[in-house]
Residue, then its C-alpha position, 0 to 999 in steps of 0.5 A: m823379747i830381744k831381737a839380735i843379729l850376728v853378722c859376719t862375712q857369709g853368716m856361716s861362722t857365726n851360726i855356731m855362735k848364734m846357737k851358743i847365745e840362744e843356749a845362754a838365753k834359754n838358761d836365763q829364761k829370756e826370750l831372744d830372736i837371734q839371726a846369723v847373717g852375712l854382711d850382704e844380707l844385713d838390710t833384710y833383717l834390720k826392721g825391729t832390731d835391738i842390737v847387731i853384734l858384729g863378728p871380729q872378722i868384719k869389724y873393718a866395716e863398723k863404720m859403714i854398718r853404723e851408717q846403714l843401721d842409722k838409716v833404718d833406725s838410729q836406736i839399733l846398738m851395735m857391738c863388736m865381738e872380742p876375738a877370743d870370745f868368737g874364737l873360743m865360742r864363748g856364747t855366754v860371755v857374748y850374751q852377757k856383753m849384749l845384755d850389758c850393752l842393751k842396759q847402757q841404752 
């Protein structure tokens, strides 16, 4: 089971992306536990997380989030969604990039 977190400013705009990624995982027959959360809630969901995916609107906080992840577990991976993938809600593309990132670990 892959545990992932999508992070944006409030956790609302990533909710649609979350559903698209869940659909891609289901079509791929993979077990995925994915949450869409706001930046201020991230700490609550980190335990046992494999990967954190940042919405493009919070890329500015990448360094701060990496430091936050390292305090919990330096093995948690992090990636940023491409603005075009997010804007067009390309859940399948983001899902595949997430898998690629996990394979590189």
